[in-house]
N, C-alpha and C positions, 0 to 999 in steps of 0.2 A: 624711348627706347634705356637700356638696363643693361649695362655692360659688367659681366665677371670678371673681376681680376684675377689674376694669372696667381697661384699661392703659391708657387714652387721657387720663384725665385727671392729668395729671405738673406739678406745679408750678410757675409759673414764671421763676422764682429758683434755680432748684435741678432738675434735670433729674433729680437721684437719687431724690426725693419722689415716692410715688407717692398718690395720693388715691384709698383704698378706702372710701368711702361712709362713712355717719353710723356712729354707735356703735351706734345700733339697727339696723341692715345685718346686723350680726356675731350669729350668735342666740348665744344664751345658753349657755356651757358648750360652743363648737363652734368651728370653722374658716373661714375663706375662704385659698383657696389665689390665689397673684400668682406666676404667671409671669413670667419674665425669661431675661434673654438666657443669665445663670448657672445656671439651674436654677429653682428652687421653691423660696416660702418660704410655712410657714406663721401665718395671723395667726391669733390665739385672742382669744376675748371669754370668761376664766374668769369665775366667778359672783363672785368679790370681788377688788378691783383694777383694776387701768390694765388694757386689753390689752396682747397679748406678740406677740411676733414670733419663727420661729427656722427654720431652713433645717426643709426638710419631708420629709426625707429621714435616718432611722433607720442612725447610721454601720455599725450588725450587717448588717442582710440588705438594707436601702435601704425598709422600709414605709414607705408615706408618714404620717409623724406628724399631719398633718391629719384623719384617719381615726378617729384615736386617741379614748381616753376621757379626756377631762378632768376631774382632782379637783383641788381648791385651785388650787393654781399650780404644777399639773406635768400632763402628759399621757403616756398608755401606750402605746407603741409597737404598734400595733393586731397585729403579725407575732408577737410574742415576749413581749409584757410588759415592755421597759425602758423606767424611766421616768425622763424627762427634767425639770428644773425651765425653767418657764417664764421666769424671773428671772434665770439663771446659764448656762444652757442642759449643764449638766452631770446626767448619769445619777447615778441614784440607787443608792449602795452597795448589791452588791460591784460594779457595773461601772466603767468607768473611762471611760467612751466620753464625748465631749464633739458637741453639736450648735452650728453658729455662730448668733446671739442678732441681732436687726436693732434698730436704734432704732425706735421706736413713738411720736406724739404724737398729741394732739386739738388738731384748733385752736381757735383763738376759736368759730369759725363750727360746733363740734362738728363738723369732718371727721376721721377718722383717717386720718395719714397713716404711711407706710411708708418707710424709709430702704435704696435695696439693698444698703449698703455694710455688709457687718456690722460690729458690736462683737465685741472679744476674748469668747470664753466667759466668760469668768472678770472680764467688766467688770460694776460694780453696775446691778441695773433703775434706769431713768430715768438715767443717765449720759452729760450733755453733751446732753441733748435741747432743755433751755428757749432755749440759745445756739443752736444749730444751727435748731431752729425758726422764730426769728426774722431768722435770715437773708435 
């Protein structure tokens, strides 16, 4: 099941960070869809490690990645099974596709925040998040 994020909760100091609730609001090994003007983002809560966000559309046929199976730090497209890393957005070999990855952080108050500006798909997980979250 996919849950829509409340788009009314935007950080006052940076209009491109969206408050998606608490970590407990995200289903374990599941996703929440964040809809915005540029499309939609899939915010995942894997069983291990921090939450992660990637573009919600598989580049192959547009499959909704938020509806895919989360295994480890990856998700499988529900249409054709392509596997994408939640850490860098790259498809598992032999596929060469990648999806945009979005910065995610958890605030001191325990709120999960997603930035609407994507990172490079190859950027390492957590790149630049601490400094940006403190802005």
